[in-house]
C-alpha positions as CSV (number, residue, x, y, z in Angstrom):
1,M,-48.3,23.5,81.7
2,N,-48.1,26.2,79.0
3,K,-45.2,27.7,80.5
4,I,-43.4,24.3,80.4
5,I,-44.0,23.7,77.0
6,P,-42.4,26.8,75.3
7,I,-39.5,26.1,77.6
8,A,-39.1,22.8,75.9
9,V,-39.1,23.9,73.0
10,I,-36.4,26.4,74.1
11,F,-34.5,24.0,75.4
12,F,-34.4,21.5,71.8
13,F,-33.1,24.1,69.5
14,I,-30.3,25.1,72.3
15,S,-29.2,21.2,72.4
16,G,-30.5,20.0,68.9
17,P,-27.5,22.2,66.7
18,F,-24.8,20.9,68.9
19,A,-25.5,17.5,69.0
20,A,-25.8,17.1,65.5
21,T,-21.9,19.1,65.2
22,V,-20.4,16.1,67.0
23,S,-17.4,15.5,65.3
24,P,-17.2,11.7,63.9
25,V,-14.0,11.6,65.7
26,S,-14.8,12.9,69.3
27,A,-12.9,13.7,72.5
28,S,-14.3,10.1,73.9
29,K,-13.4,8.2,71.6
30,L,-9.5,9.6,71.5
31,V,-7.6,9.0,74.0
32,E,-3.6,10.1,74.3
33,D,-1.2,7.1,73.5
34,S,-3.6,4.9,72.2
35,W,-3.8,2.8,68.6
36,N,-7.1,2.9,66.6
37,T,-7.4,0.9,63.2
38,K,-9.0,2.8,60.2
39,T,-10.8,1.9,57.2
40,P,-8.0,-0.3,54.8
41,M,-6.7,1.7,51.4
42,S,-8.1,-0.3,48.3
43,Q,-5.0,-1.9,47.5
44,A,-2.1,-3.1,49.3
45,R,1.2,-1.7,48.4
46,V,4.5,-0.2,50.1
47,N,7.1,2.8,49.1
48,F,4.5,5.1,48.4
49,G,4.5,8.6,49.1
50,V,1.6,9.4,51.8
51,V,1.0,13.8,52.5
52,A,-1.6,15.7,53.9
53,V,-3.1,19.0,52.3
54,N,-6.3,20.4,54.0
55,G,-7.1,17.7,56.1
56,K,-7.9,15.5,53.9
57,I,-4.4,12.2,53.1
58,Y,-2.7,11.7,49.6
59,V,-1.4,8.2,49.5
60,I,0.8,8.4,45.9
61,G,2.6,5.4,44.0
62,G,3.9,2.8,45.3
63,N,5.2,-0.8,44.8
64,T,2.4,-3.8,44.7
65,E,2.4,-7.1,44.2
66,N,2.0,-6.5,40.6
67,G,5.1,-3.7,40.5
68,L,5.0,-0.3,41.3
69,Q,1.9,1.5,40.0
70,G,0.4,5.5,40.2
71,I,-2.2,4.7,42.5
72,N,-3.5,7.9,43.6
73,E,-5.8,7.4,46.9
74,Q,-7.3,10.5,49.0
75,Y,-8.3,10.0,52.8
76,N,-10.6,11.7,54.7
77,P,-10.1,11.0,58.5
78,K,-13.0,12.7,59.4
79,T,-15.7,10.5,57.3
80,D,-12.7,7.4,57.9
81,T,-13.0,6.7,54.1
82,W,-11.3,6.5,50.3
83,V,-11.6,8.5,47.1
84,T,-9.6,7.7,43.9
85,L,-8.0,10.6,42.2
86,E,-6.3,10.3,38.9
87,P,-2.7,8.3,39.0
88,M,0.3,10.1,38.2
89,P,1.6,9.8,34.7
90,T,4.3,7.7,35.7
91,P,4.0,5.1,38.1
92,R,6.7,4.5,41.2
93,G,8.0,4.3,44.0
94,S,10.5,5.3,46.8
95,F,10.4,9.3,45.4
96,A,9.9,12.3,47.2
97,I,7.2,13.9,48.2
98,A,6.0,17.2,49.4
99,T,2.8,20.2,49.6
100,F,3.2,23.7,48.6
101,Q,-0.3,25.8,47.6
102,D,-2.0,22.9,47.1
103,K,-0.1,21.0,45.0
104,I,1.8,17.8,45.6
105,Y,5.4,17.4,44.4
106,C,6.9,13.3,43.8
107,I,10.4,13.9,43.4
108,G,13.0,11.3,42.4
109,G,12.1,7.5,42.8
110,E,12.2,4.4,41.5
111,T,10.9,3.5,37.8
112,F,10.4,1.6,35.2
113,N,12.9,2.1,32.1
114,E,12.4,-0.5,29.1
115,Q,11.0,-3.2,31.2
116,E,13.8,-2.5,33.8
117,K,13.4,-0.8,37.5
118,A,15.6,2.6,37.1
119,T,15.9,5.7,39.9
120,C,14.3,9.0,37.9
121,G,14.3,12.6,38.8
122,L,11.2,13.3,37.7
123,N,9.3,15.8,39.7
124,E,5.4,15.4,38.1
125,V,2.8,17.8,40.5
126,Y,-0.4,16.8,41.4
127,D,-2.8,19.8,41.8
128,T,-5.1,19.1,44.8
129,V,-8.2,21.1,43.5
130,T,-8.5,20.3,40.0
131,D,-7.1,17.1,40.3
132,S,-4.7,16.9,37.5
133,W,-0.8,16.6,36.9
134,S,2.0,18.5,35.8
135,V,5.6,17.7,35.2
136,K,8.0,20.8,36.4
137,A,12.8,21.1,36.4
138,P,13.7,17.5,37.2
139,L,16.3,16.6,40.3
140,S,20.1,17.0,38.2
141,F,20.3,13.5,39.3
142,D,18.5,10.0,39.3
143,G,18.0,9.6,42.9
144,L,16.5,6.9,45.3
145,H,15.3,7.1,48.9
146,L,14.4,10.7,49.1
147,Q,12.8,12.1,51.6
148,A,11.6,16.2,51.3
149,C,10.8,19.3,54.1
150,V,9.0,22.3,53.2
151,V,10.0,25.5,55.0
152,N,9.5,29.0,54.3
153,G,7.6,27.9,50.6
154,K,10.9,25.9,49.4
155,I,11.8,22.3,49.1
156,F,14.2,20.9,50.5
157,V,14.7,17.3,48.5
158,I,17.4,15.3,51.4
159,T,18.9,11.8,51.0
160,K,19.0,8.8,53.4
161,R,22.0,6.8,54.8
162,Y,21.5,4.0,51.6
163,S,21.4,6.9,48.7
164,D,24.5,6.7,45.8
165,V,24.9,10.4,46.1
166,P,24.1,12.0,49.3
167,G,23.8,15.7,49.1
168,L,20.8,18.6,50.3
169,F,19.2,20.0,47.0
170,M,16.3,22.8,47.5
171,Y,13.8,23.4,44.7
172,D,11.8,26.7,44.0
173,P,8.2,25.7,43.6
174,I,7.6,29.4,42.3
175,A,10.2,29.9,40.1
176,D,10.7,25.9,39.1
177,L,14.5,26.3,39.8
178,W,16.8,24.3,42.0
179,T,19.9,24.4,44.0
180,N,22.7,22.7,45.5
181,K,22.8,23.2,49.3
182,T,25.6,21.8,51.7
183,S,25.1,18.3,52.4
184,A,24.8,16.9,55.8
185,P,28.6,15.6,57.5
186,V,27.0,12.1,57.8
187,P,24.7,10.1,56.8
188,L,20.9,10.3,57.8
189,V,18.7,8.2,59.1
190,F,15.3,10.5,58.7
191,S,14.6,14.1,57.7
192,C,11.9,16.6,59.3
193,S,10.9,20.3,58.9
194,V,9.7,22.2,62.4
195,G,9.3,25.4,62.3
196,N,12.0,27.4,60.2
197,K,14.4,24.7,61.0
198,I,15.4,20.8,59.2
199,I,16.1,18.1,62.2
200,S,17.4,15.1,60.9
201,V,19.2,12.2,62.8
202,G,22.0,11.3,61.7
203,N,25.6,8.1,61.7
204,F,28.9,9.6,63.0
205,P,31.0,7.2,62.7
206,I,32.9,5.7,65.8
207,E,37.5,4.1,65.2
208,H,38.4,1.7,67.1
209,I,34.8,-0.4,67.5
210,E,33.7,-2.7,65.8
211,P,32.0,-2.6,62.1
212,E,28.4,-3.1,63.4
213,L,28.8,-0.7,65.7
214,S,31.0,1.8,64.1
215,Y,28.6,4.7,64.4
216,E,26.6,6.7,67.0
217,Q,23.7,8.7,66.0
218,K,23.4,12.4,66.2
219,V,20.4,14.9,65.7
220,L,21.1,17.3,63.4
221,F,19.9,20.9,63.0
222,Y,19.9,22.8,59.3
223,N,19.4,26.0,58.9
224,P,18.0,27.0,55.2
225,E,18.6,30.5,55.9
226,T,22.6,29.8,56.8
227,D,23.0,26.7,54.9
228,V,24.4,25.4,57.9
229,W,24.5,22.5,59.8
230,S,24.5,21.8,63.6
231,E,25.2,19.4,66.4
232,G,22.5,17.9,69.1
233,K,22.8,15.2,71.4
234,T,23.7,11.8,71.2
235,L,20.5,9.2,71.0
236,S,21.0,6.7,74.0
237,T,19.3,3.9,71.7
238,P,20.5,4.0,68.0
239,I,17.2,3.9,65.4
240,Q,17.5,0.9,63.5
241,G,16.2,0.0,59.9
242,N,13.7,2.1,58.2
243,V,11.7,4.5,59.5
244,A,8.5,7.0,59.2
245,V,8.2,9.6,60.7
246,G,5.5,12.2,62.2
247,V,5.4,15.9,63.3
248,T,3.0,17.4,66.1
249,S,2.3,21.0,65.4
250,G,2.0,21.9,69.3
251,V,-1.6,22.9,68.6
252,Y,-4.0,19.9,70.1
253,A,-0.7,17.5,71.2
254,P,2.3,19.0,72.4
255,Q,5.2,19.5,69.2
256,K,7.4,16.9,68.9
257,I,9.1,14.7,66.5
258,Y,7.5,10.9,66.4
259,V,9.6,8.2,64.6
260,L,8.0,4.7,64.1
261,G,9.7,1.5,63.5
262,S,8.5,-1.9,63.0
263,N,9.0,-2.3,66.8
264,Y,8.8,1.3,68.3
265,N,7.7,4.5,69.0
266,I,9.9,7.2,69.8
267,A,9.2,10.9,70.2
268,Y,12.0,13.8,69.7
269,D,10.7,17.3,71.7
270,P,12.6,19.7,69.5
271,I,12.8,21.8,72.3
272,S,14.1,20.4,75.6
273,D,16.1,17.6,72.8
274,T,15.1,14.9,74.9
275,W,13.3,11.5,73.9
276,L,10.3,9.9,75.5
277,T,8.5,6.4,74.6
278,A,5.5,6.4,73.0
279,K,2.8,3.2,72.3
280,T,4.0,0.3,68.8
281,M,2.0,0.0,66.3
282,P,0.0,-2.8,66.9
283,T,0.7,-4.3,63.4
284,T,4.8,-5.0,63.4
285,R,5.9,-3.9,59.2
286,N,7.9,-1.9,57.1
287,D,7.9,0.9,54.5
288,F,4.7,1.7,55.6
289,G,4.2,5.9,55.7
290,V,2.8,8.0,58.6
291,V,1.8,11.4,57.8
292,V,-0.2,13.7,60.6
293,V,-3.8,15.7,60.6
294,D,-4.5,17.4,63.6
295,D,-2.1,16.3,65.5
296,V,-2.5,13.4,65.2
297,L,-0.7,10.3,63.3
298,Y,-1.8,8.1,60.4
299,A,0.7,4.5,59.8
300,I,-0.9,3.4,56.8
301,G,0.7,0.3,53.9
302,G,3.9,-1.3,54.3
303,R,4.8,-4.7,54.8
304,A,3.4,-6.7,57.1
305,P,3.8,-10.3,58.1
306,L,1.7,-12.9,56.6
307,S,-0.5,-14.4,59.6
308,G,1.5,-17.8,61.1
309,Y,4.6,-16.8,58.4
310,F,7.9,-15.4,57.7
311,V,6.8,-13.6,54.9
312,L,6.5,-10.2,54.6
313,L,3.8,-9.2,52.2
314,P,2.1,-5.1,51.3
315,T,-1.0,-4.6,53.0
316,S,-3.6,-1.5,52.7
317,L,-4.2,-1.4,56.7
318,N,-4.4,2.3,58.0
319,E,-3.4,2.8,61.8
320,Q,-4.4,5.9,63.9
321,Y,-1.9,7.1,66.8
322,V,-3.1,9.5,69.0
323,P,-0.6,11.1,70.5
324,I,1.2,12.2,74.2
325,G,-0.8,14.9,75.7
326,Y,-3.3,14.9,72.7
327,S,-6.6,17.9,73.5
328,Y,-9.8,17.6,71.2
329,T,-9.1,21.9,72.2
330,P,-7.3,23.4,71.0
331,I,-3.9,23.7,73.8
332,D,-1.8,26.5,74.3
333,P,1.5,26.1,72.0
334,K,5.0,26.1,74.2
335,P,6.5,29.2,73.6
336,S,8.3,29.7,70.3
337,D,12.2,30.6,70.2
338,S,14.5,30.5,67.3
339,L,14.0,26.2,66.6
340,T,10.2,26.7,66.1
341,T,7.4,29.1,64.6
342,F,4.5,27.0,65.0
343,K,1.6,29.0,66.1
344,P,-2.3,27.4,66.4
345,E,-3.4,27.3,63.5
346,P,-8.0,28.6,63.4
347,F,-10.8,27.0,64.1
348,K,-11.0,23.9,62.1
349,Y,-15.3,24.0,62.3
350,P,-16.3,26.6,60.7
351,S,-20.2,25.4,60.4
352,V,-20.1,25.5,63.9
353,Y,-19.7,29.0,64.1
354,I,-22.7,29.2,61.6
355,I,-25.3,27.0,64.1
356,V,-23.8,29.3,67.2
357,A,-24.6,32.4,65.0
358,L,-28.5,30.7,63.8
359,L,-29.0,30.0,67.4
360,I,-28.4,33.4,69.3
361,I,-31.2,34.6,66.9
362,L,-33.7,32.3,67.5
363,I,-33.2,32.2,71.3
364,V,-33.8,36.0,70.8
365,T,-36.7,35.4,68.6
366,V,-38.2,32.9,70.3
367,T,-37.9,35.1,73.8
368,A,-38.8,38.1,72.8
369,S,-42.0,36.2,71.2
370,L,-42.9,34.3,74.7
371,F,-42.4,37.9,76.6
372,F,-44.8,39.5,74.4
373,Y,-47.0,36.8,75.1
374,F,-47.4,36.5,78.3
375,K,-47.7,40.8,78.3
376,R,-50.2,40.3,76.2
377,K,-52.4,37.9,78.2
378,T,-50.9,39.9,81.3
379,T,-53.0,43.2,80.0
380,K,-56.2,40.7,79.0
381,I,-56.6,39.9,82.3
382,S,-56.2,42.7,84.0
C-alpha cells in the first residue's frame, strides 16, 4: 500500500500538466474539409480588410448599415474572443491590406469626400504592438477594389478586373517608397502570394464567342525578381462573382490556395497546377473576408440573405474551415522548388517546453527521494 501512494503521486504529476495544456482547438475538434461556427464580430460589415498577425486576426474598416466605418477588431482563434482596438483614422472600405513586421498597411479604397463617397490612395498603417496608427506615402492614384501581396519584404498592390486603373505597384515599407511594376496582361479575378511568387487568375478574351462567354480563365504567375508574368493552365470551371482567398502554408495542411465564393470552395495546388473541390461555406454570402491562422481558414462578415427573403444584409458571421489534409501535428512540407519557399514554423506552444522541463525535474526529484527513502528503510530493517 505504501508503494502504491508514491506511484499514484508520480502519475498525478505526469498527467496533470499535459491535461492542462490541451489547446482550445484540439485534434478531436478539427476534422478536415469541414466547417465550424465561431463567435461573430461585434458589428456586421462588408468590404473590410482582414489579416493575421502573430496568430491574431484583425478586421478593419468596411461598410455597415450606417455607412463606412473605421472599426478595428481583433479576434483570438485560441480563445474564440474579440476585442476592440484603436479605429482606423479614415473610415473606408474596399482597400488593400497587408502586413509587414507586426504592422498592418491599409491602402487605397473608398472613403468620404465632403459627405460623398470617393476613392482614395491613402496608406494608413496600424502598429499591432502599440495599438496606434501612422500615415505613410500614398498610392499615386485613387484606387478601389485592390489586393495586396507581400513578397520578400515588399508589398505589391494589384488592381482587380473591375478596377478603373489596371496595374501593379510595389511599396517598400522600409524606404516608404512606391514603384510601378509590369501590369498583368489581362484583368485579374484574384491575386495572392505563395512563397516568393504571386499567383493570380486572369480573364483572357476569346474571339467570336457570345459576349457573356467571351473569355477563358487562366492561372498567372508573377516573379517579382524578374518583373515577368507567365501563364499556367486554363481553369475547367470559371470562377464567378466576388471571391475571397486563403493560402495554407504546408505546415499543418498541404500547401493550397483556397478560393471561396458564395456557393463554392475550390483549392489550387501550385506545385501540380491542379484544382480540386472542397466543402462550401454553411452560409451563402458575398463581400466577405478570408484569413488563415495555423493553416485553418476563417470566413468573416460579408452580405448574407435575410431569413425568408432575397435581401442581402451585412453580417457579422465567423465560420471556420479546416482544410483538406489538415493535421494538428505539424506535417512535413512538400519539397521546395522555384515556386514555393514555405518552411515549417517553430513550435507554436512554447509553454509546453517549460512544462516538459519542469516535469522532468519533478520526476527526477521524486524518483531520487523515493530511492533514498526505501534505501534508508531497507538499511534500518537489516
